[in-house]
C-alpha positions as CSV (number, residue, x, y, z in Angstrom):
1,M,54.7,-11.4,1.0
2,T,56.8,-14.3,-1.6
3,E,56.2,-15.8,-4.1
4,V,54.7,-19.6,-3.5
5,G,53.9,-22.2,-6.4
6,G,54.6,-19.4,-9.1
7,F,51.7,-17.5,-7.3
8,P,53.1,-13.5,-7.8
9,P,52.8,-11.5,-4.7
10,D,50.7,-8.8,-6.6
11,A,48.1,-11.0,-7.7
12,Q,48.2,-13.0,-4.1
13,R,47.1,-8.8,-2.8
14,I,44.3,-8.8,-5.6
15,V,43.4,-12.1,-4.3
16,E,43.6,-11.1,-0.6
17,R,40.9,-7.8,-1.4
18,W,38.4,-10.5,-3.1
19,N,39.1,-13.8,-1.2
20,P,41.0,-13.3,2.1
21,D,39.1,-16.8,3.5
22,G,40.5,-18.2,0.0
23,L,44.3,-16.8,-0.2
24,R,43.9,-17.8,3.6
25,G,43.5,-21.2,3.3
26,W,45.9,-22.0,0.2
27,R,48.8,-20.7,2.1
28,E,48.1,-23.1,4.9
29,D,48.3,-25.9,2.4
30,A,51.1,-24.5,0.7
31,R,52.7,-24.8,4.0
32,T,51.9,-28.3,5.1
33,G,52.9,-30.0,2.1
34,M,51.3,-33.4,3.6
35,R,51.5,-36.7,1.6
36,S,47.9,-38.1,2.5
37,V,46.0,-40.0,0.4
38,H,42.0,-38.3,0.3
39,V,39.6,-40.5,-1.1
40,V,36.0,-39.5,-2.4
41,A,32.6,-41.0,-2.8
42,V,29.1,-38.9,-3.1
43,R,26.5,-41.1,-1.2
44,G,25.1,-44.1,-2.7
45,I,28.7,-45.0,-4.2
46,D,30.6,-47.5,-1.5
47,P,34.4,-46.6,-1.3
48,R,35.4,-49.4,1.1
49,P,36.9,-51.4,-1.8
50,V,39.1,-48.7,-2.9
51,L,39.8,-48.0,0.9
52,D,40.6,-51.2,1.3
53,A,43.0,-51.7,-1.7
54,L,44.5,-48.5,-0.7
55,A,45.1,-49.8,3.5
56,P,48.9,-49.4,3.0
57,F,48.8,-45.6,2.1
58,E,46.1,-44.7,5.2
59,P,43.6,-43.0,3.5
60,A,41.2,-40.8,4.5
61,I,37.3,-40.6,3.7
62,D,37.7,-36.9,5.4
63,A,39.5,-34.0,3.1
64,P,42.6,-33.1,5.2
65,D,44.2,-30.6,4.5
66,G,47.5,-30.7,2.2
67,A,46.7,-34.3,0.6
68,G,48.9,-35.5,-2.1
69,V,46.7,-37.5,-4.2
70,V,43.0,-37.6,-4.4
71,V,41.1,-40.8,-5.4
72,M,37.9,-40.1,-7.2
73,V,35.4,-43.5,-6.9
74,L,32.6,-43.5,-9.8
75,D,30.0,-45.9,-10.2
76,A,30.9,-47.9,-13.2
77,A,27.1,-48.6,-14.0
78,S,26.3,-45.2,-14.3
79,V,27.3,-41.9,-15.5
80,L,28.8,-39.4,-13.5
81,G,26.5,-36.3,-12.5
82,R,26.5,-32.7,-10.8
83,D,27.2,-34.3,-7.4
84,E,30.6,-36.0,-8.2
85,L,31.9,-32.8,-10.0
86,A,30.8,-30.6,-7.3
87,A,32.4,-33.4,-4.9
88,L,35.4,-33.6,-7.0
89,D,35.7,-29.5,-7.0
90,A,35.5,-29.1,-3.5
91,A,38.0,-31.9,-2.9
92,A,40.9,-31.4,-5.5
93,H,41.0,-27.7,-6.3
94,D,44.3,-27.3,-4.7
95,V,45.6,-31.0,-5.5
96,E,47.5,-31.6,-8.4
97,R,47.3,-35.2,-9.1
98,V,43.8,-37.0,-9.1
99,V,43.5,-40.4,-10.1
100,F,39.6,-41.6,-11.2
101,V,38.7,-45.0,-10.4
102,S,35.3,-47.0,-11.0
103,T,34.0,-49.6,-8.9
104,G,30.8,-51.8,-8.6
105,A,28.9,-53.1,-11.3
106,G,31.2,-56.2,-11.8
107,E,31.0,-57.5,-15.3
108,H,28.2,-55.1,-16.3
109,P,27.7,-55.0,-20.5
110,D,27.9,-50.9,-20.5
111,R,30.5,-50.6,-18.1
112,D,33.5,-49.5,-20.6
113,S,31.2,-47.2,-22.0
114,V,30.0,-45.6,-18.9
115,R,33.7,-44.8,-18.8
116,E,34.4,-43.8,-21.5
117,R,31.3,-40.9,-21.1
118,D,33.0,-40.2,-17.7
119,E,36.2,-39.0,-19.2
120,A,34.2,-37.4,-22.1
121,L,32.2,-35.3,-19.3
122,L,36.1,-34.7,-17.5
123,R,37.6,-33.4,-20.4
124,A,34.3,-31.0,-21.0
125,H,34.4,-30.0,-17.0
126,S,37.9,-28.9,-16.9
127,I,41.2,-28.6,-19.0
128,R,43.5,-30.2,-16.3
129,F,41.5,-33.3,-17.1
130,A,42.2,-33.3,-20.5
131,D,44.1,-36.5,-20.7
132,V,42.0,-38.0,-17.8
133,R,41.8,-42.0,-17.6
134,V,39.3,-43.7,-15.5
135,L,40.8,-46.8,-14.2
136,S,38.7,-50.0,-13.7
137,S,41.3,-52.2,-11.7
138,P,42.2,-51.6,-8.2
139,D,45.9,-52.7,-9.2
140,L,45.9,-50.1,-12.0
141,M,44.8,-47.3,-8.9
142,T,46.7,-48.7,-6.7
143,A,50.5,-48.5,-9.0
144,A,49.0,-44.7,-10.0
145,V,48.8,-43.9,-6.3
146,R,52.2,-45.2,-5.5
147,E,53.5,-43.3,-8.2
148,A,52.4,-40.1,-7.2
149,L,53.5,-40.5,-3.9
150,A,56.9,-42.1,-5.1
151,E,57.6,-38.0,-6.4
152,D,59.8,-35.5,-4.4
153,P,57.3,-34.5,-1.3
154,D,59.0,-30.6,-2.4
155,T,57.9,-31.0,-5.9
156,T,54.3,-32.4,-4.9
157,A,54.3,-29.7,-2.6
158,Q,55.2,-27.3,-5.1
159,R,52.5,-28.2,-7.7
160,N,50.0,-28.9,-5.5
161,A,50.5,-25.1,-4.3
162,R,50.6,-24.4,-7.9
163,R,47.3,-26.2,-8.4
164,G,45.6,-24.4,-5.6
165,A,46.9,-21.1,-6.5
166,V,45.6,-21.7,-10.2
167,S,41.7,-22.8,-8.1
168,L,41.8,-19.9,-6.2
169,V,42.6,-17.4,-9.1
170,E,39.6,-19.2,-11.1
171,R,37.4,-18.7,-8.5
172,T,38.6,-15.4,-7.8
173,C,38.2,-14.4,-11.4
174,R,34.3,-15.6,-11.4
175,Q,33.9,-13.6,-8.2
176,I,35.0,-10.5,-9.7
177,T,33.3,-11.3,-12.9
178,G,30.1,-11.7,-11.2
179,T,30.3,-8.5,-9.1
180,A,31.1,-6.5,-12.6
181,R,28.0,-8.2,-14.2
182,A,26.3,-7.0,-11.1
183,L,27.3,-3.8,-11.5
184,R,26.9,-3.4,-14.9
185,D,23.0,-4.7,-14.9
186,G,22.7,-2.3,-12.1
187,S,21.7,-5.4,-10.1
188,D,23.5,-3.5,-6.7
189,E,21.3,-3.3,-3.6
190,A,21.9,0.6,-2.6
191,A,20.8,1.5,-6.3
192,A,18.0,-0.7,-6.7
193,A,16.8,0.6,-3.5
194,L,17.3,4.3,-4.7
195,R,15.9,3.7,-7.6
196,A,12.8,2.1,-5.9
197,R,12.6,4.8,-3.7
198,R,12.4,7.4,-5.9
199,T,9.4,6.0,-8.2
200,R,7.8,6.1,-4.8
201,L,8.8,9.4,-4.6
202,A,7.5,10.6,-7.8
203,M,4.1,8.8,-7.6
204,E,3.4,10.6,-4.4
205,R,4.7,14.0,-5.2
206,D,1.4,15.7,-5.5
207,G,0.6,14.2,-1.7
208,G,-2.3,12.5,-3.3
209,R,-4.2,16.0,-4.2
210,A,-5.9,14.7,-7.2
211,E,-7.4,11.8,-5.0
212,R,-8.2,13.8,-2.3
213,L,-9.7,16.2,-4.3
214,G,-11.9,14.0,-6.0
215,R,-13.1,12.5,-2.5
216,L,-13.8,15.9,-1.4
217,R,-16.2,16.5,-4.4
218,A,-18.0,13.4,-3.4
219,D,-18.2,13.6,-0.2
220,V,-19.8,17.4,-0.9
221,Q,-22.0,16.3,-3.4
222,R,-23.3,13.5,-0.8
223,A,-23.5,16.4,2.0
224,R,-25.3,18.9,-0.2
225,V,-28.1,15.7,-0.8
226,D,-28.5,15.1,2.6
227,L,-28.5,18.5,4.1
228,L,-31.2,19.5,1.6
229,H,-33.1,16.9,2.3
230,E,-32.6,17.9,6.1
231,A,-33.9,21.3,5.6
232,G,-36.8,20.4,3.5
233,G,-38.0,18.2,6.5
234,R,-37.4,20.9,8.8
235,V,-40.0,23.0,6.6
236,R,-42.2,20.3,6.2
237,A,-42.4,19.7,10.0
238,V,-42.8,23.3,10.7
239,S,-45.5,23.7,8.1
240,A,-48.0,20.8,9.4
241,T,-47.3,22.3,12.9
242,A,-48.5,25.5,12.1
243,R,-51.5,24.2,10.0
244,T,-52.5,22.4,13.4
245,E,-52.4,25.0,15.6
246,I,-53.8,27.4,13.4
247,D,-57.3,24.7,12.9
248,R,-57.5,24.8,16.8
249,A,-56.6,28.5,17.4
250,G,-58.7,30.7,19.1
251,R,-58.7,34.7,18.7
252,R,-56.3,35.0,21.3
253,E,-54.5,32.2,19.8
254,L,-54.0,33.4,16.6
255,Q,-52.9,36.9,17.8
256,A,-49.9,35.1,19.7
257,F,-49.3,32.9,16.6
258,P,-47.0,35.3,14.9
259,E,-44.6,35.1,17.9
260,R,-44.7,31.1,18.0
261,M,-44.2,30.9,14.2
262,G,-41.0,32.7,14.8
263,H,-39.9,30.3,17.6
264,L,-40.5,27.2,15.4
265,A,-38.8,29.0,12.3
266,A,-35.4,29.4,15.3
267,A,-36.0,25.8,16.5
268,A,-36.3,24.4,13.0
269,T,-32.8,26.2,12.2
270,A,-30.9,25.3,15.5
271,E,-31.6,21.5,14.6
272,L,-30.3,22.1,10.8
273,D,-27.3,23.5,12.0
274,A,-26.5,20.8,14.4
275,A,-27.0,18.5,11.5
276,V,-25.1,20.7,8.9
277,E,-22.7,20.4,12.2
278,R,-22.0,16.7,12.1
279,H,-22.0,16.3,8.5
280,L,-19.6,19.0,7.9
281,G,-17.3,17.4,10.5
282,E,-17.8,14.0,9.1
283,L,-16.4,15.8,5.9
284,V,-13.6,17.6,7.2
285,R,-12.4,14.2,8.9
286,R,-12.9,12.0,5.3
287,A,-10.8,14.8,4.0
288,G,-7.8,14.1,6.1
289,V,-7.4,17.7,7.5
290,S,-7.3,18.6,11.1
291,D,-6.6,22.5,11.4
292,V,-9.9,23.6,9.2
293,P,-11.8,25.7,11.5
294,P,-15.4,24.4,11.8
295,A,-17.7,26.6,9.3
296,D,-19.5,29.9,11.0
297,A,-22.8,29.4,11.6
298,G,-23.7,32.7,10.4
299,R,-26.3,34.8,12.1
300,P,-29.3,33.8,14.0
301,A,-32.0,32.9,11.5
302,A,-34.3,36.1,11.7
303,A,-37.7,36.2,12.7
304,P,-40.5,36.0,10.4
305,S,-42.2,39.5,10.3
306,G,-46.0,39.5,11.2
307,P,-49.0,39.3,8.9
308,E,-50.7,42.5,7.7
309,P,-53.8,43.1,9.0
310,R,-56.8,41.7,7.0
311,H,-58.7,44.0,5.1
312,R,-62.2,44.2,6.3
313,G,-64.5,43.6,3.2
314,V,-68.2,43.5,1.9
315,E,-67.9,39.7,3.1
316,D,-68.5,41.1,6.8
317,G,-70.9,43.4,6.3
318,M,-72.8,40.9,4.4
319,M,-72.3,38.7,7.1
320,V,-74.1,41.5,9.9
321,V,-77.0,41.1,7.0
322,V,-77.4,37.6,6.9
323,G,-76.7,37.3,10.6
324,A,-80.2,39.6,11.6
325,S,-82.2,38.1,9.2
326,A,-81.6,34.7,10.1
327,G,-81.3,36.1,13.9
328,V,-84.9,37.6,13.4
329,G,-86.1,34.8,11.5
330,L,-85.2,32.7,14.6
331,G,-86.6,35.2,16.8
332,R,-89.8,35.1,15.7
333,L,-89.9,31.2,14.9
334,A,-89.1,31.1,18.9
335,V,-91.6,33.2,20.3
336,A,-94.8,32.1,17.8
337,P,-96.5,29.8,20.3
338,I,-96.5,33.6,22.1
339,S,-97.7,35.7,19.5
340,M,-100.7,33.6,19.3
341,V,-102.3,35.7,22.8
342,P,-103.4,38.7,21.4
343,A,-102.0,40.4,24.7
344,L,-98.5,39.3,24.5
345,D,-98.3,39.8,20.9
346,I,-96.8,43.2,21.5
347,A,-94.0,41.5,23.5
348,T,-92.6,39.2,20.7
349,I,-91.2,42.2,19.1
350,P,-88.0,42.8,21.6
351,I,-87.5,39.2,21.6
352,A,-87.3,38.7,17.8
353,L,-85.0,41.5,17.8
354,M,-82.4,40.7,20.3
355,L,-82.4,37.1,19.3
356,G,-81.9,38.7,15.4
357,G,-79.3,40.8,17.1
358,A,-77.5,38.0,19.0
359,A,-77.8,35.5,16.1
360,A,-76.0,38.4,13.7
361,W,-73.3,39.0,16.4
362,W,-72.4,35.5,16.2
363,L,-72.1,34.8,12.9
364,A,-70.3,37.8,12.0
365,R,-67.7,37.2,14.9
366,S,-67.3,33.4,13.7
367,R,-67.0,34.9,10.0
368,R,-64.3,36.8,11.4
369,L,-62.6,33.6,12.8
370,V,-62.9,31.9,10.0
371,A,-61.3,34.5,7.7
372,D,-58.3,35.2,10.3
373,R,-57.3,31.7,10.2
374,A,-57.4,31.8,6.8
375,H,-55.7,35.2,6.7
376,L,-52.9,33.8,9.1
377,R,-53.0,30.3,7.0
378,Q,-51.8,31.6,4.1
379,W,-49.4,34.0,5.7
380,A,-47.9,31.0,7.3
381,S,-47.2,28.9,3.9
382,D,-45.8,32.1,2.8
383,T,-43.5,32.0,5.9
384,T,-43.1,28.7,5.6
385,A,-41.6,29.6,1.5
386,Q,-39.3,31.5,2.8
387,L,-37.8,29.9,5.8
388,R,-36.9,27.0,3.0
389,A,-35.0,29.2,1.1
390,E,-33.4,30.7,3.7
391,L,-32.1,27.6,5.3
392,E,-31.3,26.2,1.9
393,Q,-29.3,29.4,1.1
394,R,-27.8,28.5,4.8
395,V,-26.9,25.1,3.9
396,L,-25.7,25.7,0.8
397,G,-23.7,28.8,2.2
398,R,-21.8,26.4,4.4
399,I,-20.9,23.6,2.3
400,L,-19.6,26.2,0.2
401,E,-17.3,28.1,2.8
402,T,-16.3,24.0,3.8
403,E,-15.6,23.0,0.8
404,A,-13.3,26.3,-0.1
405,A,-11.5,26.0,3.4
406,V,-11.3,22.3,2.7
407,G,-9.7,22.5,-0.4
408,A,-7.8,25.1,0.2
409,R,-5.8,23.1,2.5
410,I,-5.5,20.0,0.4
411,V,-3.9,22.3,-2.1
412,A,-1.4,23.4,0.8
413,D,-0.4,20.1,1.7
414,S,0.0,19.2,-1.8
415,R,2.4,22.0,-2.0
416,A,4.4,21.2,1.2
417,A,4.4,17.6,0.2
418,T,5.7,18.6,-3.3
419,V,8.6,21.1,-1.9
420,T,9.4,18.1,0.3
421,V,9.4,15.3,-2.0
422,D,11.2,17.2,-4.3
423,E,14.1,17.8,-1.8
424,E,14.1,13.9,-1.2
425,L,14.3,13.5,-4.8
426,A,17.1,15.9,-5.6
427,A,19.2,14.0,-2.5
428,L,18.2,10.6,-4.2
429,D,19.8,12.2,-7.5
430,V,22.9,13.4,-5.5
431,E,23.1,9.7,-3.9
432,A,22.3,8.3,-7.4
433,R,25.4,10.0,-9.0
434,R,27.5,9.3,-6.0
435,L,26.6,5.2,-6.4
436,A,27.5,5.8,-10.1
437,T,30.4,7.5,-9.5
438,E,31.3,5.2,-7.3
439,R,30.1,2.0,-9.4
440,S,32.2,3.1,-12.5
441,G,35.4,3.1,-10.3
442,R,34.8,-0.4,-8.6
443,L,33.9,-1.6,-12.4
444,A,37.7,0.0,-13.7
445,S,39.1,-2.0,-10.3
446,C,37.4,-5.2,-11.0
447,E,38.5,-4.8,-14.6
448,R,42.5,-3.8,-13.4
449,D,42.0,-6.6,-11.1
450,H,40.9,-9.1,-13.9
451,A,43.4,-8.6,-15.9
452,V,46.3,-9.0,-13.7
453,L,44.8,-12.6,-12.8
454,L,44.1,-13.7,-16.4
455,R,47.4,-12.8,-16.8
456,V,48.6,-14.6,-13.9
457,L,46.6,-17.8,-15.2
458,E,48.4,-17.4,-18.9
459,G,51.5,-18.0,-16.6
460,F,49.3,-21.5,-15.2
461,S,48.8,-22.4,-18.8
462,G,50.6,-25.7,-18.1
463,L,48.3,-26.6,-15.3
464,A,45.1,-25.1,-15.7
465,G,43.1,-22.6,-18.3
466,H,41.0,-19.8,-18.0
């Protein structure tokens, strides 16, 4: 690698690392050394008058490689803007001689002020245009182009090569500066991605433990209210059925009713257990755990103990006396027509006694049935109250077991998630330190390369500034 146009080989190696395409293009242009004329005009400016005036030099409107002179066409009626400066930089970055010419507008009254404003803007744009003049005459433009092309071709090629080198080094310096700024500002994509990933992991470190436990508590309260209401409804249904059947029961049905009450209690317990399974299964599903076994239904409901025998008190004896008295009265009333016959008067006595005994037996029996129903009704009421307490205790126990199991699983999941996240955070910290070390090395490399290129630009100070 040789030094071309004052471009040191070590600087070329730096530029090759940062801008290989630019260096390749500069070398191609330095080898060609063509003497063509490149005319530049942005959209809205007609270059044909300039092309006609430069016809002997075979000007080109497209950018050829290694142009000897660049002719920049400006509008005499309006001050140049960003489009003109961008087109100028693209076309003349590797060409030393640039001729500016204004065209159009005829004898526009502001022509001179526009030209002066254009010259001021060009001087501010680049130090290479410190002595710029915007020509307004085709003859002056043609003379300037002829003078530039009349120079020694080797000298022109050398100047253009140096001009291209200055432009290439300036672009590379801007690229290095932008990279260093991005590294200092932490805008490196990999580092930014690591920071974003670390932030997300830190937020998810406990696996959403607080949110899941809060939702579990709310679901448990809802299940408790629903299931206790369900238990109350089952007990009320058993109580209503028991009252209805007792009111309609005879002696045989009353004797078999305790067993019937046991069946009603067992059915209510089974139905409630099914409702508990549904509610708690939904609770487990909403908690987001899959390996929690269903709560144990526990032992089957115990059959209610039968009622104690009814104590037969004085009321039963009184009902016999009342029944006998009423029966005798009814019997005498029934045989009153017969007693009017003297021969049959004696026969009315056994009939009255029989009717009285039958009435006493029936009243006493009915009284015992009513008393037995009242006794059994009271027993059924006590039994349903006990059933309510047992079912509520059963529901609350199942809910407590499920809440404890699900809560323990959520805590275990949170611990596992914390361990996993901590491992990932540690790996991210290691990667961040590696990137920081790498970034420091890259910054140091940027500063070294930038310093070398600045010294190269100082060597080109007669042609360009940094």
